[in-house]
C-alpha positions in Angstrom: 26.0 17.7 -20.8 25.9 16.6 -17.2 22.6 17.2 -15.4 21.6 16.5 -11.9 18.2 15.3 -10.8 16.4 17.7 -8.5 13.6 17.2 -6.1 11.1 19.1 -8.2 11.6 16.7 -11.1 11.2 13.7 -8.8 7.9 15.2 -7.5 6.8 15.5 -11.1 7.7 11.9 -11.8 5.8 10.8 -8.6 2.7 12.7 -9.7 2.7 10.9 -13.1 3.2 7.6 -11.3 0.3 8.4 -9.0 -2.1 9.7 -11.6 -1.0 7.2 -14.3 -1.4 10.0 -16.8 0.8 12.9 -17.8 -2.2 15.1 -18.5 -3.8 14.4 -15.1 -0.4 14.8 -13.4 0.1 18.2 -15.1 -3.4 19.3 -13.9 -2.6 18.2 -10.3 0.7 20.1 -10.5 -1.0 23.2 -12.0 1.2 23.2 -15.1 0.7 22.4 -18.7 1.5 19.0 -20.2 4.3 19.9 -22.7 6.8 21.1 -20.0 6.0 18.1 -17.8 6.6 15.7 -20.7 9.9 17.5 -21.5 11.0 17.2 -17.8 10.2 13.5 -17.8 12.0 12.9 -21.1 15.1 14.8 -19.8 15.0 12.6 -16.6 14.9 9.5 -18.7 17.8 10.8 -20.8 19.8 11.7 -17.7 19.3 8.2 -16.3 19.8 6.5 -19.6 16.7 4.4 -19.0 13.0 4.4 -20.0 11.0 5.0 -16.9 7.5 5.2 -18.4 5.5 3.3 -21.0 3.3 5.8 -22.6 0.0 4.3 -23.7 -3.0 6.0 -25.4 -4.9 6.5 -22.1 -2.5 5.3 -19.4 1.1 5.6 -18.4 2.7 2.7 -16.6 6.1 2.4 -14.9 8.9 0.2 -16.3 10.9 -1.9 -13.9 13.4 1.0 -13.6 10.5 3.4 -13.1 9.3 1.3 -10.2 12.8 1.5 -8.6 12.9 5.2 -9.1 9.4 5.7 -7.6 10.4 3.9 -4.4 13.6 5.9 -4.1 12.0 9.2 -5.1 9.3 8.7 -2.4 12.1 8.2 0.1 14.0 11.3 -1.1 10.9 13.5 -1.1 9.9 12.3 2.4 13.4 13.1 3.7 13.4 16.5 2.1 10.0 17.3 3.7 11.3 16.0 7.0 14.4 18.2 6.7 12.4 21.3 5.9 10.1 20.6 8.9 13.0 20.1 11.3 14.8 23.3 10.1 11.7 25.5 10.1 10.5 24.4 13.6 11.1 27.0 16.3 13.0 26.2 19.4 10.7 28.3 21.6 7.7 26.2 21.4 7.2 22.4 21.2 6.7 21.7 17.5 7.9 19.3 14.8 7.2 16.1 13.0 7.0 12.6 14.5 7.2 9.7 12.1 6.2 6.3 13.5 5.9 3.0 11.6 4.4 -0.3 12.5 2.0 -3.1 11.5 -1.7 -3.2 11.9 -1.7 -4.3 15.5 -3.2 -3.2 18.8 0.0 -1.4 19.4 -0.4 0.9 16.5 -4.0 1.7 17.7 -2.6 2.6 21.1 0.1 4.8 19.5 -2.6 6.5 17.4 -4.7 7.4 20.5 -1.6 8.6 22.3 -0.6 10.8 19.3 -4.1 12.3 19.2 -3.7 13.3 22.8 -0.3 14.8 22.1 -1.6 16.8 19.2 -4.4 18.2 21.3 -1.9 19.4 23.9 0.7 20.5 21.4 -1.0 21.5 18.2 2.2 22.4 16.4 3.3 18.7 16.5 2.4 16.8 13.4 2.3 13.0 13.6 2.6 10.6 10.7 1.9 6.9 10.9 3.3 4.5 8.4 1.8 1.0 8.1 3.9 -1.8 6.8 5.5 -5.1 7.5 8.5 -5.6 9.7 11.0 -5.3 6.8 9.4 -2.1 5.5 9.4 -0.5 8.9 13.0 -1.6 9.6 14.2 -0.3 6.2 12.5 3.1 6.8 14.1 3.3 10.2 17.5 2.6 8.7 17.0 5.3 6.1 15.9 7.9 8.7 12.4 8.1 7.4 10.9 7.0 10.7 11.7 8.2 14.2 10.2 5.1 15.9 9.1 1.7 14.8 6.8 -0.8 16.4 7.8 -4.3 15.5 6.5 -7.7 16.7 9.2 -10.2 17.6 10.9 -12.1 16.1 12.5 -9.4 13.9 15.9 -8.8 12.6 17.1 -5.4 13.8 20.7 -4.1 14.0 22.0 -0.8 15.4 18.7 0.1 17.0 17.5 0.6 20.5 15.1 -2.1 21.5 12.4 -1.9 24.1 10.2 -4.8 24.8 6.8 -4.6 26.5 5.2 -7.5 28.3 1.5 -7.9 28.8 0.3 -6.1 31.9 3.3 -3.7 32.1 3.5 -0.1 31.1 3.1 -0.1 27.4 2.0 -3.7 27.3 -1.4 -5.0 26.4 
């Protein structure tokens, strides 16, 4: 029997990874533990890999589980972004902005700017992702971020690059 993974099962898996407990994950998902356990077992059977190590009090991810968690987070984020883009109305300024960068003065400036934008346009939601250059670049490549703030030197391909110099617009 061929099955296909769906976003709902990935969200279940992520809840278990986050809570480190099937029981706690079931509570957070407002469902009972047996159907959640069954869904997870079916996911493992579909992939042909054990994703979870079930202990007495704690569930830990296997190496394959860690790989799936990373990809599932990306897929769920893309699904949420797609839903937001589709549901946004063309009559008013609304939508989602995803920006990534490191913990720098630049990201603080962006956060202040986004706060002003949200006050003027309350239907715009802004999301900041903090990570290193490789994490930000990977999320840009995957379409999970709209903008990235990177400190040179960095290895970027197929992206539009804007540099800011101290004392110029956008510089520090």
